[in-house]
N, C-alpha and C positions, 0 to 999 in steps of 0.2 A: 672356363671358370677359374682354374689355377692361374692362368696367364693374366687375369684381370685383378689379382690381388694387389693392393696399393700400399699397405703398411710397409714401413721400412724393414721390419722384421721378416715379413713374408717375402719381400723382394730379395733380402739377403739369403733366405733359404732357397729361393729359385736360382739365384746366382750360384750357390753351392751345388745345387742339383745339376745345373747345366755343366758345371766343371766336372762333376763325377761322371756324368753321361759321356762326356768327351773322352774321359780317361779309362772307362770301364773295360774296354776290350784290349788294352795294352798289356795287361797282366793276367790274361785268361789262360787256363790250361789248353794245350793243343787238342782240338776235337779228335783228330786222327789218332793221337796217342791214347786218349781215353777209350776210343772204340777198340783199340788193340787189347787193352786190359779187359774190356767187356767180353771180347771174343776168346780170350785165353782159357785153356782147359786147366782145371784144378789138379795138376799133377805134381805139385811141390817144386817145380822148376821155374815157373813163370808167375809173374804178378797177376792176380785175378781180382775181380770185383769183391769177392768174399773176403779176401785177405785185406784189401784196402779198407773196406767198411769196418772190419774188425779193428784195424789199427786206429781209425778215426774215432771209434767208440772209446778206445783206451785214452785217446787224447781228450775226449770230452770228460771222461772220468777225472783226469788230471786237472782239467780246467775247473771243474766243480770242486774238486778237493782243495785246490789252492785258493779258490774264490776269485779266479781270474775272470775277465770280462768276456762277453760274447764276441767283441771285436778281436780279442786275442785268439779265440778258438777259430773264428772265421778266417783270420789271416793264416793261422797254422794249417788249416785245411787247404787254403789256396796255395801255399808254398808246397805242401806235400803233393797235391794233384799236378801242379805245374812241373814238378820234378819227375813224378812217375810217368807223366805223359811225354816226357822228353827222353828219359833214360830207361834202359832195361834193368830194373832192380830185381835181384834175386830175393825170394821170400826170406831167406836167412838174414838179409841186411835191412829188411823193412823196419824193424824196431829201432835201429840206429837212425835211419832216415827220418822216421816219424818223430822221434824224440828231438832230433836236431832241428827239424822244422818248427816244432812246438817251442823250443828254446829260443830260436830266432824271433818268433812272433812275440813271445813274452818280453824279450829284451827291447823290442821296438814299440810295444804298446803299454806295458805296465810301468808303474813307478819303480825307479831303481831300487828303492829299499825293499820292494816286494819280490824282486827277482831272485829265485833260489839258486844255489850253487849247482853246477852240473853234476857233481858227485851225489848230491841229495836227490836230484831228479832220477839219476840212474838207479840209486838204491831203492827209492820208492817204487819205481817201475819194475824192479826185480830183473833188470837186464844184466847180462854177463860181460858186455863190452866195457871198455875203460873210458875215462875222460879224454885220453889222447885219441882214442878211436872216434869219439864224438867230435872232437875239435877238427880232426882230419875230414870227417864227413861234413862238418859245417863249411869248410873251405870248398869242398867239392860242390855242395848245394849252391853256395853263393856264386861260384864260377859258372855253373851250368844255367843259373837263372840270371846271369848278367849283372849280378850284384844288385838286383832290383828286389828289395824285400818289401817295401811298402806297396800296397795294391788297393785298388778300389774293389771292395767286396760287397756282397749282397747285404751285409750288415749296415754299411754306410748308407746304401739306398733305402733300406727298410726304415732306418732311423729318420731320414729326411722325409720320406713319404708319409710316415706317421705324423710328423710335426706339421706337415702341410694340410692334412685332412682332419686332424683331431678337433680343430676349431669349428668344424661343421656339425659337431654333435653338441647337444645340450649338456651342461656340466654334470647332470645326474646320470647321463648315459656314457660319459667318457670313461667311467670305470669299467665298462664292458669291453673297451678297446684299448688295452694297455700295451705298451711297448714290451713289457716283460713277457707277456704271453706270445707276442709276435716273435720275440727272440727265441723263445723255447721252441716254437714251430720251425724256425730257421735252423736251429741246431739239429733237430730231428732230420731235416732235409739234407743237411751236410753229411749225415751218416750214410747217405746213399750216393754212390758214385755218379749215377745218372744225372743228378741235379747240378753237377759241376759242368755239364755241357750247356746249361742255360746261362745267358749273360746275366750279370748281377741284377740289373734293373728288372728283367723279366721274372726272375725268381722272387725278388722282393715284392713286386706288385702282385704276383700270383698268391703269395702268402697273405698279403694284405686283403685281396679280394675274397679269398677263402674264409678268412676270419670275419669279414663283413657279412658274408652269407651265413656263417655259423651263428653269429650273434644277432642276425636279423636287423642289421643297422642299415636299412634301405636309404636313409638320408645321406649316406656316403656314396651312393651310386654315381652321382654326377661328378663328384670330386675324383673318384677313382678313374672314371672314363676320361676326365680331363688330364689326369696324370699319364694315362695310357697314351693319349695323343701327344702330349708334351714330350714323352720319352720315346716316341716313334716305335711303339710296340704294336704289332699287328693283332687284330681281334682274334683270329684263329689261333695264333701262338698263345695268347693269354688264356683262351678257353682250354687248349690242350694242356698247358702246364698247370692250370688250376686243377684239372682232373688228376694229374700226377701228384700234386701236393696233397689233395684230399685223400687219395689212396694211401700215400705215405703216412700221413698223420693218423689215419684210421688204424693202420698196421702198427704204428709206433705206440699207440695208446692201448693196444690189445695186450693181453697177458702173455701172448706168445713172443712178444718182442723183447729182445735182450736189452735192458736198460743199462745206462752207465753204472759200473760197479764201484761206486764210491765207498761202500762199506768194506770192500776188499782192501782198498787203499788205507782206510782207517785201521784195519787189522794189521797191515804191514807196518805202519808207524805206531809201534806199540812200545810201551815201557822205555827201554834204554834209548831207542831211536828218537822218540818224542822229546826226551830230555836233552838230547844232543842238538835238536833243531829249534827248540822253543825260544832260545834267546835271539834267533835270527828271524823267525817267522811266527808272528803273533797268532795268526789264524790256525796254524798247525798245532800250536801249543794248546789250543782250546778244543781240539777234537777228542772224542772218547778214546781211551787207550786200554789195551789188554796187557797185563803184566807178562813179561818174558821170564822164562825159567832162569833162575839165578840172578835176576835183576833186583 
């Protein structure tokens, strides 16, 4: 079905899809490294799944706080996981690694005028390391990743998949299948290390299929099956990862799940700090502030 699309726009999307599918495995975190993290004991000396997931949630808070795109967050997670899967990072250095990967992603995807200063990122995140520490870490991260910052992520595949199937819905039902909601679900999955073991196309299509079932949009069944075949994704793999995605989203939406703490960041940027930043960052200037003592 997807392969028979004949409009020039659809053919262009398919060309982009084929290009991404060809590139998607070139910048994936090493599976063996991710398994070592999953197997590590939480003794304060080794990187663990819990520590990694906590760091990613902090990066999601920063993403939402600055109003950055899902593309930026997805790339930041990719850089972080690729580095953690390759290097033995001590927990005490995780904050510097995470913020450095976030900063690299921001500089590569956001408009230059919206890129914050490293000093402001460190201040808002309440870390004790310096800008020099962060710059040294940036060099280490770039060297270990072979200077390959740009990567094909699940975000790119999700965006393309959505564009290819949305026309199969009547206009009045398209509002039930929004890219915004799909991106929210992707961000929830990024907060779990296990999803970094799935290739981007598999994770993206799993999120798409789960949302189709959730919204009871059965008219998309053929289109998603066609995408599955076009992307060379096995049926069993898709069923398995759909179950993982469903479970993750159910837990994420529960009251027990720790949501990104954007309110904490709003509190940090209070009074004096907000005034120092507002001339550079319009979005920060319009956040609620709490007066500082003596300000």
